[in-house]
ZAROVO-311262 format. One record per residue (C-alpha): residue number from 0; residue in three letters; x negated, y negated, z negated. Coordinates in pm, whole numbers, plus 50000, padded with zeros to 5 digits. Each point is the difference from the previous one (the first is absolute). Layout:
REM ZAROVO-311262
SITE   k   r    px    py    pz
SITE NUM ALA     X     Y     Z
...
***
This chain:
REM ZAROVO-311262
SITE   k   r    px    py    pz
SITE   0 MET 50000 50000 50000
SITE   1 GLU 49871 49654 50088
SITE   2 THR 49876 49798 49702
SITE   3 PRO 50181 49665 49977
SITE   4 LEU 49795 49683 50039
SITE   5 PHE 50104 49928 49642
SITE   6 ASP 49746 50259 49885
SITE   7 GLN 49735 50007 50271
SITE   8 TRP 49796 49701 49882
SITE   9 ARG 49892 50170 49678
SITE  10 ALA 49882 50314 50176
SITE  11 ARG 49762 49795 50215
SITE  12 SER 49871 49774 49724
SITE  13 PRO 49693 50052 49779
SITE  14 HIS 50182 49844 49705
SITE  15 TYR 50263 50271 49946
SITE  16 ASP 49978 50363 49890
SITE  17 GLU 50215 50278 49850
SITE  18 SER 50067 49799 49684
SITE  19 HIS 50163 49727 50207
SITE  20 GLU 50216 50255 50180
SITE  21 ALA 50108 50132 49660
SITE  22 VAL 50115 49650 49902
SITE  23 CYS 50179 49975 50334
SITE  24 ASP 50185 50328 49943
SITE  25 SER 50098 49908 49645
SITE  26 VAL 50128 49651 50078
SITE  27 ARG 50171 50116 50319
SITE  28 ALA 50190 50263 49802
SITE  29 PHE 50104 49738 49744
SITE  30 VAL 50117 49760 50272
SITE  31 SER 50194 50272 50182
SITE  32 ARG 50168 50119 49680
SITE  33 GLU 50062 49680 49803
SITE  34 ILE 50014 49715 50254
SITE  35 MET 50102 50101 50352
SITE  36 PRO 50350 50126 49906
SITE  37 HIS 50081 49675 49818
SITE  38 ILE 49835 49722 50197
SITE  39 ASP 50316 49876 50174
SITE  40 ALA 50188 49979 49669
SITE  41 TRP 49714 49814 49832
SITE  42 GLU 49971 49759 50291
SITE  43 ALA 50371 49923 49961
SITE  44 ALA 49967 49965 49620
SITE  45 GLY 49712 49755 50029
SITE  46 GLU 49777 50172 49746
SITE  47 LEU 49844 50327 49893
SITE  48 PRO 50128 50198 49701
SITE  49 ARG 49773 49975 49698
SITE  50 GLU 50007 50380 49981
SITE  51 LEU 49796 50013 50320
SITE  52 HIS 49705 49840 49818
SITE  53 LYS 50006 50278 49741
SITE  54 LYS 50016 50267 50270
SITE  55 ALA 49712 49834 50185
SITE  56 ALA 49798 49998 49678
SITE  57 ALA 50067 50369 49943
SITE  58 ALA 49888 50072 50357
SITE  59 GLY 49673 49815 49945
SITE  60 VAL 50092 49722 50242
SITE  61 LEU 49997 49706 49757
SITE  62 GLY 49679 50099 49824
SITE  63 LEU 49782 50081 50299
SITE  64 ASN 49648 49862 49938
SITE  65 TYR 50093 49838 49666
SITE  66 PRO 49813 50077 49672
SITE  67 GLU 50088 50329 49833
SITE  68 GLU 50013 49834 49660
SITE  69 PHE 50311 49812 50111
SITE  70 GLY 50165 50293 50178
SITE  71 GLY 49836 49972 50341
SITE  72 THR 49821 50262 50208
SITE  73 GLY 49654 49868 49918
SITE  74 THR 49689 49983 50215
SITE  75 ALA 50063 50320 50197
SITE  76 PHE 50174 49785 50260
SITE  77 ASN 49885 49682 50171
SITE  78 LEU 50116 49727 50235
SITE  79 PHE 50023 50231 50301
SITE  80 HIS 50243 50223 49811
SITE  81 ALA 50206 49688 49929
SITE  82 LEU 50005 49919 50374
SITE  83 VAL 50138 50346 50071
SITE  84 GLN 50270 49948 49738
SITE  85 THR 50094 49665 50153
SITE  86 GLU 50028 50173 50338
SITE  87 GLU 50237 50264 49869
SITE  88 LEU 50219 49755 49810
SITE  89 ALA 50053 49821 50332
SITE  90 ARG 50164 50304 50161
SITE  91 PRO 50359 49893 49929
SITE  92 GLY 49931 49686 50205
SITE  93 ALA 50123 49776 49717
SITE  94 GLY 49748 49751 49868
SITE  95 GLY 50195 49945 49683
SITE  96 ILE 49902 50347 49875
SITE  97 SER 49629 49925 49965
SITE  98 ALA 50061 49637 49909
SITE  99 SER 50226 50074 49705
SITE 100 LEU 49902 50350 49887
SITE 101 MET 49633 49906 50004
SITE 102 THR 50032 49644 49873
SITE 103 HIS 49776 50096 49708
SITE 104 GLY 49723 50015 50261
SITE 105 ILE 49986 49619 49994
SITE 106 GLY 50136 49934 49651
SITE 107 LEU 49790 50240 49793
SITE 108 PRO 49641 49967 50137
SITE 109 PRO 49942 49653 49850
SITE 110 VAL 50101 50137 49659
SITE 111 LEU 49762 50294 50033
SITE 112 ALA 49717 49788 50138
SITE 113 ALA 50016 49705 49761
SITE 114 GLY 50250 50069 49723
SITE 115 SER 49908 50084 49641
SITE 116 ASP 49981 50363 49893
SITE 117 GLU 50312 49948 49791
SITE 118 LEU 50193 49859 50297
SITE 119 LYS 49893 50287 50224
SITE 120 ARG 50108 50262 49745
SITE 121 ARG 50330 49822 49944
SITE 122 ILE 50096 49955 50365
SITE 123 ALA 49828 50248 50233
SITE 124 PRO 50125 50340 49870
SITE 125 ASP 50370 49909 50029
SITE 126 VAL 49948 49851 50346
SITE 127 LEU 49813 50304 50131
SITE 128 ALA 50265 50227 49846
SITE 129 GLY 50272 49818 50193
SITE 130 GLU 50165 49886 49677
SITE 131 LYS 49927 49632 50063
SITE 132 ILE 49973 49793 50319
SITE 133 ILE 49741 49727 50043
SITE 134 ALA 50003 49726 50265
SITE 135 LEU 49759 49729 50109
SITE 136 GLY 50110 49637 49974
SITE 137 ILE 49792 49770 50220
SITE 138 THR 50213 49830 50267
SITE 139 GLU 50195 49687 49912
SITE 140 PRO 50272 49810 50185
SITE 141 GLY 49824 49780 50254
SITE 142 GLY 49661 50142 49901
SITE 143 GLY 49950 50310 50211
SITE 144 SER 49638 50109 50012
SITE 145 ASP 49868 49681 49838
SITE 146 VAL 49911 50170 49672
SITE 147 ALA 49759 49726 49891
SITE 148 ASN 50287 49752 49974
SITE 149 LEU 50257 50208 49816
SITE 150 ARG 50223 49808 49761
SITE 151 THR 50137 50255 49752
SITE 152 LYS 49853 49879 49674
SITE 153 ALA 49901 50182 49681
SITE 154 GLU 49926 49779 49701
SITE 155 ARG 49827 50148 49694
SITE 156 LYS 50197 49939 49682
SITE 157 GLY 49859 50182 49700
SITE 158 ALA 50004 50376 50053
SITE 159 ALA 50195 49982 50328
SITE 160 TYR 50013 49845 50343
SITE 161 VAL 50319 49821 50104
SITE 162 VAL 50070 50058 50370
SITE 163 ASN 50209 49779 50227
SITE 164 GLY 50038 50032 50375
SITE 165 THR 50136 50212 50283
SITE 166 LYS 49867 50286 50210
SITE 167 THR 50168 50123 50316
SITE 168 LEU 49989 50289 50247
SITE 169 ILE 49897 50230 49715
SITE 170 THR 50008 50365 50104
SITE 171 SER 50183 50216 49742
SITE 172 GLY 50092 49673 49835
SITE 173 MET 50351 50104 49902
SITE 174 ARG 49896 50329 49837
SITE 175 ALA 49656 49912 49864
SITE 176 ASP 49938 50038 49627
SITE 177 TYR 49670 49812 50023
SITE 178 VAL 49862 49730 50228
SITE 179 THR 49630 49933 50040
SITE 180 LEU 50046 49625 50028
SITE 181 ALA 49769 49737 50145
SITE 182 VAL 50029 49683 49792
SITE 183 ARG 49827 49667 49960
SITE 184 THR 49832 49971 49662
SITE 185 GLY 49746 49734 50092
SITE 186 GLY 49946 49719 50244
SITE 187 ALA 50056 49984 50375
SITE 188 GLY 49855 50249 50243
SITE 189 ILE 49865 50351 49962
SITE 190 ALA 49825 49930 49670
SITE 191 GLY 50331 49955 49818
SITE 192 VAL 50169 50329 50093
SITE 193 SER 50056 50290 49758
SITE 194 LEU 50186 50330 49999
SITE 195 LEU 50259 50095 49738
SITE 196 LEU 50194 50323 49949
SITE 197 VAL 50364 49893 49952
SITE 198 GLU 50278 50230 49883
SITE 199 THR 50313 49924 50202
SITE 200 ALA 50224 50075 49703
SITE 201 SER 49859 49690 49829
SITE 202 PRO 50243 49713 49927
SITE 203 GLY 49986 49737 50272
SITE 204 VAL 49937 50240 50290
SITE 205 SER 50274 50008 50266
SITE 206 ARG 50011 50152 50346
SITE 207 THR 50178 49945 50331
SITE 208 ARG 50020 50276 50262
SITE 209 LEU 49885 49916 50353
SITE 210 ASP 50146 50164 50312
SITE 211 LYS 49747 50058 50275
SITE 212 MET 49950 50084 50367
SITE 213 GLY 49809 50316 49913
SITE 214 TRP 49881 50208 49703
SITE 215 HIS 50367 50053 49919
SITE 216 CYS 49943 50271 49738
SITE 217 SER 49753 49780 49812
SITE 218 ASP 50151 49754 49756
SITE 219 THR 49855 49651 50036
SITE 220 ALA 50061 49709 49766
SITE 221 THR 49942 49643 49902
SITE 222 ILE 49901 50001 49633
SITE 223 HIS 50046 49695 49778
SITE 224 PHE 49801 49938 49681
SITE 225 ASP 50152 49748 49761
SITE 226 ASP 49801 49952 49678
SITE 227 VAL 49904 50368 49998
SITE 228 GLU 49775 50088 49705
SITE 229 VAL 49726 50248 50088
SITE 230 PRO 49765 50137 49731
SITE 231 ALA 49644 49875 50049
SITE 232 GLU 49876 50360 49999
SITE 233 ASN 50182 50043 50334
SITE 234 LEU 49739 49780 50168
SITE 235 ILE 49828 50204 50272
SITE 236 GLY 49631 49913 49997
SITE 237 PRO 49859 49667 49884
SITE 238 GLU 50213 49688 50015
SITE 239 ASN 49959 49802 50323
SITE 240 ALA 49823 50294 50169
SITE 241 GLY 50298 50154 50178
SITE 242 PHE 49931 49882 50354
SITE 243 GLY 49715 50245 50059
SITE 244 ALA 50211 50292 49883
SITE 245 ILE 50281 49893 50233
SITE 246 MET 49764 49985 50298
SITE 247 ARG 49855 50346 49926
SITE 248 ASN 50352 50134 49976
SITE 249 PHE 50084 49851 50340
SITE 250 ASN 49722 50198 50169
SITE 251 SER 50148 50325 49870
SITE 252 GLU 50354 49894 50091
SITE 253 ARG 49897 49908 50355
SITE 254 LEU 49824 50331 50054
SITE 255 GLY 50308 50187 49882
SITE 256 MET 50226 49790 50221
SITE 257 ALA 49773 50064 50297
SITE 258 GLN 50024 50376 49945
SITE 259 GLY 50377 49975 49970
SITE 260 ALA 50021 49795 50319
SITE 261 ALA 49788 50255 50187
SITE 262 ALA 50224 50279 49872
SITE 263 TYR 50314 49821 50118
SITE 264 ALA 49836 49948 50339
SITE 265 ARG 49934 50376 50019
SITE 266 ILE 50363 50073 49913
SITE 267 CYS 50112 49770 50282
SITE 268 TYR 49770 50183 50240
SITE 269 GLU 50120 50344 49889
SITE 270 ASP 50368 49915 50025
SITE 271 ALA 49952 49824 50334
SITE 272 LEU 49808 50296 50143
SITE 273 ASP 50259 50248 49874
SITE 274 TRP 50279 49794 50156
SITE 275 ALA 49813 49956 50329
SITE 276 ARG 49952 50377 50029
SITE 277 GLN 50367 50076 49935
SITE 278 ARG 50172 49711 50172
SITE 279 GLU 50075 50047 50370
SITE 280 THR 50044 49704 50233
SITE 281 PHE 50078 50034 50368
SITE 282 GLY 49960 50377 49977
SITE 283 LYS 49658 50018 49832
SITE 284 PRO 49851 49961 49650
SITE 285 LEU 49930 49641 49904
SITE 286 VAL 49639 50085 49916
SITE 287 THR 49925 50084 50364
SITE 288 ASN 50021 49630 50085
SITE 289 GLN 49655 49843 50015
SITE 290 ALA 50120 49680 49833
SITE 291 ILE 50116 50200 49696
SITE 292 ARG 49677 50199 49979
SITE 293 HIS 49801 49678 50010
SITE 294 LYS 50205 49860 49712
SITE 295 LEU 49929 50313 49796
SITE 296 ALA 49628 49992 50084
SITE 297 ASP 49975 49636 49897
SITE 298 MET 50166 50082 49669
SITE 299 VAL 49748 50278 49935
SITE 300 ARG 49707 49773 50089
SITE 301 ARG 50105 49738 49748
SITE 302 ILE 50082 50252 49728
SITE 303 HIS 49663 50176 50026
SITE 304 ALA 49807 49672 49995
SITE 305 THR 50193 49883 49695
SITE 306 GLN 49952 50325 49809
SITE 307 ALA 49627 49999 50066
SITE 308 TRP 49975 49651 49852
SITE 309 ILE 50212 50098 49700
SITE 310 ASP 49772 50295 49929
SITE 311 HIS 49693 49780 50035
SITE 312 CYS 50138 49744 49753
SITE 313 ALA 50083 50279 49756
SITE 314 TRP 49643 50124 50032
SITE 315 GLN 49879 49647 49930
SITE 316 VAL 50198 49991 49675
SITE 317 LEU 49864 50333 49881
SITE 318 ASN 49644 49894 50080
SITE 319 GLY 50012 49651 49851
SITE 320 LYS 49991 49824 50337
SITE 321 ALA 50353 49854 50015
SITE 322 PHE 50024 49668 50183
SITE 323 PRO 50322 49795 49964
SITE 324 GLY 49987 49876 50358
SITE 325 ASP 50019 50356 50129
SITE 326 PHE 50308 50074 49790
SITE 327 ALA 50171 49684 50120
SITE 328 LEU 49946 50077 50368
SITE 329 LEU 50081 50368 49947
SITE 330 LYS 50342 49907 49868
SITE 331 VAL 50066 49792 50312
SITE 332 GLN 49877 50282 50225
SITE 333 ALA 50219 50259 49827
SITE 334 THR 50320 49797 49986
SITE 335 GLN 49965 49888 50361
SITE 336 THR 49951 50366 50097
SITE 337 MET 50315 50087 49807
SITE 338 GLU 50193 49720 50170
SITE 339 PHE 49884 50106 50347
SITE 340 CYS 50086 50366 49941
SITE 341 ALA 50339 49916 49849
SITE 342 ARG 50087 49787 50303
SITE 343 GLU 49882 50260 50252
SITE 344 ALA 50180 50280 49817
SITE 345 CYS 50320 49797 50010
SITE 346 GLN 49955 49950 50374
SITE 347 ILE 49950 50373 50056
SITE 348 LEU 50294 50102 49780
SITE 349 GLY 50218 49733 50155
SITE 350 GLY 50347 49973 49846
SITE 351 ALA 49922 50282 49756
SITE 352 SER 49759 49768 49819
SITE 353 PHE 50275 49746 49942
SITE 354 VAL 50212 50233 49787
SITE 355 ARG 49953 49996 49623
SITE 356 GLY 49849 50308 49842
SITE 357 SER 49703 50081 50224
SITE 358 ARG 49642 49961 49881
SITE 359 VAL 49911 49771 50289
SITE 360 GLU 50294 49770 49927
SITE 361 ARG 49894 49971 49636
SITE 362 ILE 49634 49945 50082
SITE 363 TYR 50083 49725 50250
SITE 364 ARG 50170 49811 49713
SITE 365 GLU 49696 50053 49774
SITE 366 VAL 49755 49830 50236
SITE 367 ARG 50034 49645 49871
SITE 368 VAL 49954 50079 49633
SITE 369 MET 49687 50200 50081
SITE 370 ALA 49862 49713 50208
SITE 371 ILE 50078 49738 49733
SITE 372 GLY 49976 50181 49665
SITE 373 GLY 49658 50022 49836
SITE 374 GLY 49885 49703 50209
SITE 375 SER 50145 49885 50332
SITE 376 GLU 49810 50035 50325
SITE 377 GLU 49920 49629 50001
SITE 378 ILE 49865 50009 49644
SITE 379 MET 49800 50314 50081
SITE 380 TYR 49839 49841 50305
SITE 381 ASP 49908 49694 49798
SITE 382 LEU 49862 50206 49713
SITE 383 ALA 49790 50204 50243
SITE 384 SER 49870 49689 50174
SITE 385 ARG 49872 49870 49668
SITE 386 GLN 49853 50335 49899
SITE 387 TYR 49818 50030 50332
SITE 388 ARG 49903 49632 49980
SITE 389 PHE 50129 49903 50342
***
């Protein structure tokens, strides 16, 4: 039986071995059993059930490559195993699955990297067990990617910080128990930014649900903070030193988004190829038309180039050679590949791609959030130009 393109790239790469295929098999079984039968219902509901987080924890999905002392899998797995997991979670063709189920992937790392031992022990085990949900609160109304000029303020008063401000477009914002929150504790610019761990059950926290073009099964919110008291021990890292942690987190987020985008591009190719082989037009299979074959070949070209760059950036991380400019341009490359493949798949499927419920239809609606979230194309180009010193 022919191996789908979805799997071929690992077999021809020096970065993947039997351990990565084991992760693939495990996560694929979890997705087939616990997600695929329910995705349409969750898309309609606008959120994932909290029980799914517990099931994902039991299956080893939430804890992959996190410290064993907090309930993770430990050092037996690395970044390449995480890329495989991202690939498999993309199989339903619904970006809200990875965005919301794995929201701890952007909310928890700052706590583990810079938080006190007490904060780590208090927060991480419940998150990795699926008992609690953690989100990341960076974006503000009118602020976008301009982290250095955020306005949400945290003022130290005795043994607590008092937080006032608003965050928006917060993934898992309606269900989150914790928010890793970027706040201004000092003066203007990057030197005045800190990170606080805020419990959403605290008095003064309120939330408004946001309806979106895509990521339908991922709850997204605007979160308001009105005189919210946060214990000083919930400070993540030194005061006024949060900007660096935020930037390091962005590199990881952009790599993960690039892998997801490449996976969605592969899904578009697979479904388009399957349709082109089955669909007959004017008495012959659609795939026999040269124009269709050229579309498919162009999709494959872009997907392979993107995956090679993703793997190279992952290697850079593991070998201490990560360069922010590469991650910025990689995200643009991956999301533009996804957008191209989604468009071409829609053209090949024709009217079938316009009907709700297909993977290609869902992925086409996910394109914009992938291209904007984690840093828009324009911001990424500008960041790269400064990193490369144009």
